[in-house]
C-alpha positions in Angstrom: -3.8 -25.9 2.0 -1.1 -23.3 1.4 -3.7 -20.5 1.8 -5.1 -22.1 4.9 -1.6 -22.5 6.5 -0.7 -18.9 5.6 -3.9 -17.6 7.2 -3.3 -19.5 10.4 0.3 -18.3 10.4 -0.9 -14.7 10.0 -3.2 -15.3 13.0 -0.5 -16.7 15.1 1.9 -13.9 14.1 -0.3 -11.3 15.7 0.3 -10.6 19.4 -2.3 -11.9 21.9 -3.2 -8.3 22.9 -3.9 -7.4 19.3 -5.8 -10.6 18.7 -8.1 -9.7 21.6 -8.5 -6.1 20.5 -9.2 -7.0 16.8 -11.0 -10.3 17.1 -12.1 -10.7 20.7 -10.2 -14.0 21.0 -6.8 -15.6 21.1 -5.6 -18.4 18.8 -4.3 -21.1 21.1 -4.2 -24.2 19.1 -3.0 -25.5 15.7 -6.5 -27.0 15.2 -9.3 -24.7 14.2 -12.0 -25.5 16.7 -13.3 -24.9 20.2 -9.9 -23.4 21.3 -10.9 -20.3 19.3 -13.5 -18.5 21.5 -14.8 -15.2 20.2 -16.2 -12.8 22.8 -20.0 -12.7 23.1 -20.3 -9.5 21.1 -18.5 -11.2 18.2 -21.2 -13.9 17.8 -21.8 -15.4 14.4 -25.2 -13.7 14.1 -23.6 -10.3 14.4 -20.5 -11.0 12.5 -22.3 -12.5 9.5 -24.7 -9.6 9.1 -28.4 -9.4 8.7 -30.1 -12.4 7.2 -27.2 -14.8 7.6 -28.0 -18.3 8.8 -27.6 -18.9 12.5 -24.3 -20.7 13.2 -22.6 -21.7 16.4 -20.1 -18.9 17.4 -17.6 -21.2 19.0 -15.9 -22.2 15.6 -16.5 -18.8 13.9 -13.4 -17.3 12.3 -15.2 -14.3 10.9 -13.3 -11.7 13.0 -10.0 -13.1 11.8 -11.0 -13.4 8.2 -12.4 -10.0 8.1 -8.9 -8.6 8.6 -6.9 -10.9 6.4 -8.7 -10.3 3.2 -9.2 -11.6 -0.3 -11.5 -10.9 -3.2 -13.0 -12.9 -6.1 -11.6 -11.7 -9.4 -14.3 -12.0 -12.1 -13.6 -15.0 -14.3 -10.9 -16.3 -12.0 -11.1 -18.8 -9.2 -8.6 -17.4 -6.7 -10.6 -17.4 -3.5 -8.7 -18.3 -0.3 -11.0 -20.4 1.8 -10.5 -21.7 5.3 -12.6 -24.5 6.7 -14.4 -23.6 9.9 -16.8 -26.6 10.5 -18.1 -29.3 8.2 -21.1 -27.2 7.2 -19.5 -23.9 6.7 -16.6 -22.3 4.8 -15.4 -18.8 5.3 -14.1 -16.9 2.3 -11.2 -14.8 3.5 -12.9 -11.4 2.9 -11.5 -8.1 1.6 -10.3 -5.4 4.0 -13.7 -3.7 3.7 -15.4 -6.7 5.4 -15.1 -10.5 5.3 -17.5 -12.6 3.3 -18.7 -15.8 4.9 -20.0 -18.2 2.3 -22.9 -20.5 2.9 -21.7 -23.5 0.8 -25.0 -25.2 0.5 -27.0 -22.1 -0.5 -24.1 -20.4 -2.4 -25.1 -17.0 -1.0 -22.5 -14.5 0.2 -23.3 -12.3 3.2 -21.3 -9.1 3.6 -20.6 -7.4 7.0 -19.5 -4.0 7.9 -15.8 -3.4 8.4 -14.3 -3.0 11.8 -11.0 -1.3 12.3 -8.5 -0.9 15.2 -7.7 2.9 15.5 -4.3 4.2 16.2 -4.5 6.6 19.1 -4.2 10.4 18.5 -2.3 10.9 21.7 1.5 10.5 21.2 2.0 9.0 24.7 -0.7 6.4 24.1 1.2 5.0 21.1 3.8 3.3 23.4 2.5 -0.2 24.3 -0.5 0.1 21.9 -1.1 -3.2 20.1 -1.6 -1.6 16.6 1.6 0.4 17.2 3.5 -2.7 18.2 2.4 -4.6 15.1 3.5 -1.8 12.8 6.8 -1.4 14.7 7.4 -5.2 14.4 6.9 -4.9 10.7 9.7 -2.4 10.6 7.8 0.9 10.7 9.4 3.7 12.6 6.5 5.7 14.0 6.9 9.5 13.9 4.6 11.6 16.0 0.8 11.1 15.8 0.3 10.0 12.3 3.6 9.7 10.3 6.0 6.8 9.8 9.2 5.7 8.0 10.3 2.3 6.9 13.5 0.9 5.4 12.7 -0.6 2.0 14.0 -3.8 0.6 16.2 -2.0 -1.9 17.8 0.3 0.6 18.9 -2.7 2.6 20.4 -4.3 -0.5 22.0 -1.1 -1.7 23.8 -0.7 1.7 25.4 -4.1 1.2 26.2 -3.4 -2.5 23.7 -6.1 -3.6 21.6 -4.1 -5.9 19.4 -1.0 -6.1 15.8 0.2 -6.7 14.7 0.8 -10.2 14.4 4.5 -9.4 18.2 4.7 -9.2 18.5 3.3 -12.7 15.5 5.3 -14.1 16.0 8.7 -12.3 19.4 8.6 -10.5 17.9 8.4 -7.0 20.5 6.6 -4.8 18.7 3.8 -3.0 20.8 3.9 0.2 20.0 7.6 0.6 16.3 7.4 0.1 13.8 8.0 3.0 10.5 6.2 2.5 7.8 7.9 4.6 4.2 8.8 5.0 2.6 11.8 6.8 -0.7 9.8 7.0 0.3 6.2 7.6 -3.1 5.1 8.9 -5.4 7.1 6.7 -6.5 6.4 3.1 -9.7 6.5 1.1 -8.9 3.3 -0.9 -8.6 -0.3 0.2 -6.6 -1.5 -2.8 -6.5 -5.3 -2.9 -3.0 -5.4 -4.4 -1.5 -3.1 -1.7 1.3 -4.7 0.3 0.5 -2.5 3.3 -1.7 -3.6 6.1 -4.8 -1.7 4.9 -6.7 -3.5 7.6 -5.6 -0.6 9.9 -6.6 2.2 7.6 -8.8 4.7 9.3 -10.5 6.6 6.5 -10.1 10.2 5.5 -10.5 12.1 8.8 -7.1 12.8 10.5 -8.6 14.8 13.4 -7.8 18.3 14.6 -4.4 17.6 16.3 -1.9 17.4 13.4 1.9 17.4 13.7 3.7 20.3 12.0 5.9 19.8 8.8 9.2 20.6 10.6 8.4 18.1 13.4 7.6 15.4 10.9 10.7 15.9 8.7 13.0 16.1 11.7 11.3 13.0 13.2 11.4 11.0 10.0 15.2 11.6 9.5 15.9 10.7 13.2 13.7 7.6 12.9 15.4 6.5 9.7 18.8 6.9 11.4 17.7 4.8 14.3 16.5 2.0 12.0 19.8 2.1 10.1 21.9 2.1 13.3 22.5 -1.7 13.3 24.2 -1.5 9.9 27.1 0.6 11.3 28.6 -2.3 13.2 29.2 -4.7 10.2 31.9 -3.0 8.1 32.6 -6.2 6.3 29.1 -6.2 4.9 28.4 -2.4 4.8 31.2 -0.1 3.8 31.6 2.7 6.4 31.4 5.4 3.8 28.1 4.1 2.4 26.7 3.8 5.9 27.5 7.4 6.7 25.9 8.5 3.4 22.8 6.6 4.4 22.5 8.6 7.6 22.2 11.7 5.5 19.2 11.0 3.2 19.0 13.0 0.0 15.6 11.9 -1.2 12.2 11.6 0.4 9.7 9.2 -1.2 6.3 10.3 0.2 4.6 7.0 -0.6 5.0 4.5 2.3 1.4 3.9 3.2 -1.9 5.8 3.4 -2.9 8.7 1.1 -0.5 11.6 1.6 -2.8 14.3 0.2 -5.0 13.8 3.3 -2.3 15.6 5.3 -3.4 19.3 5.1 0.1 20.8 5.2 1.6 18.7 2.5 3.0 21.6 0.5 4.8 22.8 3.6 6.1 19.3 4.3 7.6 19.1 0.8 9.2 22.5 1.3 10.7 21.4 4.6 12.4 18.5 2.9 13.5 20.8 0.0 15.1 23.2 2.5 17.3 20.4 3.7 18.6 19.7 0.2 16.4 16.7 -0.5 14.5 15.8 -3.6 10.9 14.5 -3.2 8.6 12.1 -4.9 4.9 12.4 -4.1 2.8 9.4 -4.8 -1.0 9.9 -4.7 -4.0 8.0 -5.8 -5.4 11.2 -7.3 -8.7 11.2 -5.4 -8.2 14.6 -3.9 -7.5 17.0 -6.8 -8.1 20.1 -4.7 -5.2 19.1 -2.4 -2.9 18.8 -5.5 -4.2 22.1 -6.9 -3.5 23.9 -3.6 0.1 22.6 -3.0 2.2 25.5 -1.9 5.4 23.7 -3.0 5.6 21.2 -5.7 7.5 17.9 -5.3 10.5 17.1 -7.6 8.3 14.4 -9.2 4.6 13.9 -8.9 3.1 10.4 -9.3 -0.6 9.5 -9.9 -1.3 5.8 -9.4 -3.7 4.6 -12.1 -4.8 1.0 -11.4 -7.8 0.7 -13.6 -8.8 1.7 -17.2 -12.5 2.2 -16.2 -14.7 3.2 -13.3 -16.1 -0.3 -13.0 -12.6 -1.9 -12.5 -11.6 1.0 -10.3 -14.4 0.2 -7.9 -13.5 -3.5 -7.7 -9.7 -3.1 -7.6 -9.2 0.0 -5.5 -12.3 -0.4 -3.4 -12.8 3.3 -2.5 -14.7 4.2 0.7 -15.7 7.7 -0.7 -18.1 8.4 -3.5 -17.1 10.0 -6.7 -13.5 8.9 -6.6 -13.2 8.0 -10.3 -14.4 11.5 -11.3 -11.8 13.0 -8.8 -9.0 10.8 -10.4 -10.0 12.2 -13.8 -9.8 15.7 -12.5 -6.3 15.0 -11.1 -5.2 13.6 -14.5 -6.4 16.8 -16.1 -4.4 18.8 -13.5 -1.0 17.2 -14.5 -0.4 19.6 -17.3 -0.5 22.6 -14.9 2.4 21.3 -12.8 5.9 22.7 -13.3 7.5 19.6 -11.8 8.1 16.2 -13.5 5.0 14.1 -13.7 4.4 10.3 -13.8 1.4 8.0 -14.3 2.1 4.7 -12.7 0.2 1.5 -13.7 0.4 -1.3 -11.1 -0.9 -4.4 -13.0 -2.1 -7.7 -11.7 -2.7 -10.7 -13.9 -6.4 -11.6 -14.2 -7.4 -8.4 -12.4 -6.6 -5.1 -14.1 -4.0 -6.0 -16.8 -6.5 -5.4 -19.6 -7.5 -2.8 -22.1 -4.1 -1.2 -23.0 -6.0 1.1 -25.4 -8.2 2.5 -22.6 -5.1 3.1 -20.4 -3.5 4.9 -23.3 -6.5 7.2 -23.6 -6.1 8.2 -20.0 -2.4 8.7 -20.5 -3.2 10.9 -23.5 -5.7 12.9 -21.4 -3.1 13.7 -18.8 0.1 13.8 -20.9 2.6 13.1 -18.1 6.3 13.2 -18.7 6.6 9.5 -17.9 4.5 6.3 -17.6 5.7 3.4 -15.4 4.2 0.1 -16.3 4.8 -2.0 -13.2 3.9 -5.5 -12.1 2.0 -6.3 -8.9 4.4 -8.0 -6.6 3.2 -10.9 -4.4 4.6 -9.5 -1.1 3.4 -8.2 2.3 -0.2 -8.3 3.3 -1.4 -8.6 -0.4 -0.5 -12.3 0.0 -3.7 -12.6 2.1 -5.8 -11.1 -0.6 -4.4 -12.3 -3.9 -2.3 -15.3 -5.1 1.1 -15.6 -6.7 -0.8 -16.3 -9.9 -1.8 -12.7 -10.0 1.8 -11.5 -10.2 2.7 -10.9 -13.9 6.1 -12.0 -15.3 8.5 -9.4 -16.7 7.7 -10.8 -20.2 4.0 -10.0 -19.7 4.8 -6.5 -18.4 7.0 -5.8 -21.4 4.3 -7.1 -23.7 1.7 -4.8 -22.1 4.1 -1.9 -22.2 4.6 -2.5 -25.9 0.9 -2.4 -26.5 0.6 0.8 -24.4 3.5 2.3 -26.3 1.9 1.6 -29.7 -1.5 3.1 -28.5 -0.1 6.2 -26.7 2.9 7.3 -28.8 5.2 7.2 -25.7 8.7 5.7 -26.2 10.3 3.0 -24.2 13.1 4.6 -22.2 14.3 2.1 -19.7 13.3 -1.1 -17.9 14.2 -3.2 -14.8 13.7 -6.9 -14.8 14.2 -7.3 -11.0 11.4 -4.9 -10.3 9.3 -5.9 -13.3 8.8 -2.4 -14.5 9.1 -0.6 -17.9 9.5 3.2 -18.2 7.9 5.0 -21.1 8.7 8.6 -21.8 7.0 11.4 -23.7 10.4 13.0 -24.5 13.1 10.4 -24.3 16.5 11.4 -22.8 15.2 13.5 -19.9 14.8 11.0 -17.1 17.7 11.7 -14.8 17.1 14.1 -11.9 19.7 16.6 -10.8 20.5 16.7 -7.1 18.6 19.3 -5.1 
């Protein structure tokens, strides 16, 4: 019932214009039924895919479920199901396409994904339903394809209520951190644990019209200041000195959403932030090793996200839309040793999903020999709540236990940990974790 209620809440939380654009219908009633009327082109026969049983379209929630997303974890019953009519249940499908389930026959039918593209024309962004949804979620859109967003820890840090684990691990001040992406709507993965709305991800082609690095950097700082502006009027909650510091960010985390290495001028973007006295963290899924190899400027710290110890798990967890991505990740891991900057392999672990085979993870760590390894729990937040359950979120005790196993198998040493973020830091050479200001 909770999953059903959450799914209906997600539907109602989307603006009517966006509902029509994405699903061809508008949710108008708390009861699933005739009030939901998909457009003719969204009929059950077409939504279900070839060979699916003929069903009446008037109760079909396929277009909605296709964009909410869940996936069956092998050996674990964590499907979110939403009743549609007495004869039919829809499994809330993954972002790559919903999966309607014929209960009687037990056969699952897959359909092709459908996405709602963000326009390439800057002027067309204003009033666009997809743009409006991202903006309502707190994104500050920058130009054609970039965005910033105030993170949870920046807000808490402003009020003196805590800070991100990166402040404790590396000395990055949370209230002076700018979280951004130069490719917010473009990625080659559809990771089921991602808290971002991957339902809007557009693939790997960014088009010919791309914004320049200087424009993106200037726009991201201006957008961050705009998002922060409301905090300046509450001196009792936010000290004025801390607010003024926040308006002058000293660090850029290029990790908000999308795959940043798809932006063809990434090295220049890093250089532009560096020119302004800012340190940079670049977080990549490692599927484009050529982009890393050709960086004209290295970040302060390079992350490669490693969410699977094997190709089979990679395909089911990260759900890549391009072929050969596992081989590309291996090439990126091999490249780590050629970088002069600090390097990190980050493991995002979900219970019952990829929190397995510590020895295999250790082999990949040994292959890449990064400066640090972050062993981090999947957090049940954002849009991932429509794909997984809270049961997939490991406790800090479980993360520490897995980190201990990884430490024993890899030879890395435990350097630091954060219970609030459920993350443990392992270091190849302990004592070198703090970053000097740019």
